[in-house]
C-alpha positions as CSV (number, residue, x, y, z in Angstrom):
1,M,199.9,21.2,87.3
2,L,198.7,24.7,86.8
3,S,197.8,26.8,89.8
4,R,194.3,28.1,90.1
5,S,195.3,31.7,89.3
6,R,197.3,30.7,86.2
7,A,194.4,28.5,85.0
8,A,192.0,31.4,85.6
9,M,194.3,33.8,83.6
10,L,194.6,31.3,80.8
11,L,190.8,30.8,80.7
12,M,190.3,34.6,80.6
13,L,192.8,34.9,77.8
14,L,191.1,32.1,75.9
15,A,187.7,33.7,76.4
16,S,189.1,37.1,75.2
17,S,190.6,35.5,72.2
18,V,187.4,33.7,71.3
19,W,185.5,37.0,71.8
20,L,188.0,38.7,69.4
21,M,187.3,36.1,66.7
22,V,183.5,36.4,67.2
23,N,183.3,40.2,67.5
24,P,186.5,41.8,66.2
25,T,185.2,45.3,66.4
26,G,183.7,45.0,69.9
27,D,185.2,46.0,73.2
28,Q,187.5,43.4,74.5
29,P,186.5,42.1,78.0
30,L,190.0,41.3,79.3
31,P,191.5,44.8,78.7
32,A,188.3,46.4,79.9
33,L,188.6,44.4,83.1
34,V,192.2,45.5,83.6
35,E,191.3,49.1,82.9
36,R,188.5,49.0,85.5
37,A,190.8,47.3,88.1
38,T,193.7,49.7,87.6
39,G,191.7,52.8,86.9
40,I,193.6,53.4,83.7
41,G,191.2,54.3,80.8
42,P,191.6,55.5,77.3
43,A,191.9,59.1,78.3
44,Q,195.3,58.4,79.9
45,F,196.8,57.8,76.5
46,L,195.4,60.8,74.7
47,A,196.9,64.2,74.0
48,P,195.5,67.0,76.2
49,T,193.1,68.3,73.5
50,E,192.0,64.8,72.6
51,R,191.5,64.0,76.3
52,E,189.3,67.1,76.7
53,T,187.2,66.1,73.7
54,Y,186.9,62.5,75.0
55,E,185.8,63.7,78.5
56,S,183.4,66.2,77.0
57,A,181.9,63.4,74.9
58,A,181.6,61.2,78.0
59,R,179.7,64.1,79.8
60,D,177.5,64.5,76.8
61,V,176.6,60.8,76.8
62,V,175.5,61.0,80.4
63,R,173.5,64.2,79.8
64,F,171.9,62.8,76.7
65,Q,171.0,59.5,78.4
66,G,169.5,61.5,81.2
67,E,167.4,63.5,78.7
68,V,166.3,60.3,77.0
69,D,165.3,58.7,80.3
70,R,163.4,61.8,81.3
71,I,161.5,61.9,77.9
72,D,160.8,58.2,78.1
73,A,159.4,58.6,81.6
74,M,157.2,61.4,80.4
75,E,156.0,59.4,77.5
76,K,155.2,56.4,79.6
77,A,153.3,58.5,82.1
78,A,151.3,60.1,79.4
79,R,150.6,56.7,77.8
80,Y,149.6,54.8,80.9
81,Q,148.1,57.5,83.0
82,A,146.1,59.0,80.1
83,T,147.6,62.4,80.9
84,P,148.3,64.0,77.5
85,L,151.5,65.9,77.0
86,S,151.1,69.7,76.6
87,D,152.1,71.3,73.3
88,E,155.2,72.7,75.0
89,E,156.3,69.2,76.2
90,V,155.8,67.8,72.8
91,A,157.8,70.6,71.2
92,A,160.6,70.1,73.9
93,S,160.6,66.4,73.2
94,A,160.8,66.9,69.5
95,A,163.7,69.4,69.9
96,A,165.6,67.0,72.2
97,V,165.1,64.2,69.7
98,A,166.3,66.5,66.9
99,E,169.4,67.5,68.9
100,L,170.2,63.8,69.7
101,A,169.9,63.0,66.0
102,K,172.1,65.9,65.1
103,Q,174.7,64.9,67.7
104,R,174.8,61.3,66.3
105,S,175.3,62.6,62.7
106,V,178.2,64.9,63.5
107,Q,181.4,63.2,62.5
108,P,184.6,64.2,64.3
109,A,186.9,66.5,62.3
110,E,190.1,64.8,61.3
111,D,193.2,66.4,62.9
112,S,195.6,67.4,60.1
113,S,198.5,67.3,62.6
114,V,198.2,63.6,63.0
115,K,200.7,61.6,60.8
116,H,199.3,58.5,59.1
């Protein structure tokens, strides 16, 4: 007879395996759970320059999401409160959208020092 903890672990392993078959390129829930529980994340396994790039990207994600949320709130307020955006606000929104599109289109440069 399996103990409850072993049964739970086996069930989590089974669920993670099924998830891997269904969504092979997605994040795996079991390793993500372990990473959250231990505080060990992907940055722990990177070289110092790669870690700096990773952390910078994480900060950018938070900053860009904040900008998107701010623009979305402005748009909703303008739409539902019948308060039109000024020309400056429209220009700032367009610039922010262009910057986000540019950031998404930038591909990371391949490091020539990495051996394949």
